[in-house]
N, C-alpha and C positions, 0 to 999 in steps of 0.2 A: 889368823888364825882361821877366819870366815873367806879369804880368800884361797886359802888352802882347801879346806873344804867344798867349797863350790868347784875350785879346779878339780879337784878328785872326782866330783859326780859328773862333770864334764869329759873327765876321761874315759869313766866307767860308763856314761853314753857310747862315746865314740869306740872303744872297744866291744861293746856290744854290739853296734852295727858293725865294724868289720868281722865279727864272728858269725853274720849273715841271722842272729836272735831278733825274732819278732814279738816278741812278749819279755817284757822285762820288770822287774822289780825290784829298785834300788832304793837300799836302807841307810839312811845318815843318822850322825847323834847331835847335828847342828838343826836344832828346830825352829832356827833363823833362817837356814837354808832352805829346810823343806817348804816352811810358809810362802817362804818368796816363790821356788818351784809352783806350788798351787795357786800365787795370786795371780790377777787378771789386770792390777792395776801394774802404772811403770813405774820401774825400778830406778830412781835416780840417784844409786849408791854407785859404789866403785863397784860393787859386786852387779850392777843394772846390766854391763854389755856382757856378762858371761851367761847372765841367767837367760837373756832373750838367744844367745847361741845355743843354749841346752833347749829352752823350749822351740826354737826353727828346726832342730834335728829331729824332735819327736815325730814329725809329718813321717819318718821313714820307718817308724814302727807299727806294728797293730795295736800291741797297748804298751802303754809305759806308766809305771805308778811309781812314786815315792813316798816312803815312811819314814817316819821319826823311830828310830828306837833310842834306848837309853845304853849310856856310852858301854857297861857293863855289857851290853849286846854286841857289841861294836869292837871289841878287844883283838878280836884276832886281828881284823882290818889293822887295828892301829900297829899291832905288832910286824905285820907286814908291810906297812909303810916306813915304819922305822928300820927294818931292813933292808929295803928297798933304795932307801935315800944312802945308803952304804954305797952305791953303784952311781959311777958315772953315768952309764945308761938305761932307758927304761927298762922294769923287768916285770914279767906276768908269770903266776902262776896259774897255770891250766891243767884241771883235772888233778895235780898233785901240788901239796900246799908245800911252804919249807916246814923243818923237822920244827923250827920254833913252834908253829900253832897243832902240829898235828898231836 
């Protein structure tokens, strides 16, 4: 589950970069992942290389913040992730969300 959470964060950063955003706020319901993204110490876990990749990509932005939110606040993201997992190719909802969260 933690690998999926950190990969989702990595994908969010990459997506924001591709869209040309300069200031980004990323929310996640995994406190452990958010703490690792804020930490300055080396992460020797399986998540370490992914966390390093995320941190290295942050230089491409003017500002990126990571915030922990309760799972209830992240319900729409979970619905969209479940919906997206039904497809073999990546899906992104831009400007309009799936009817499942409207």
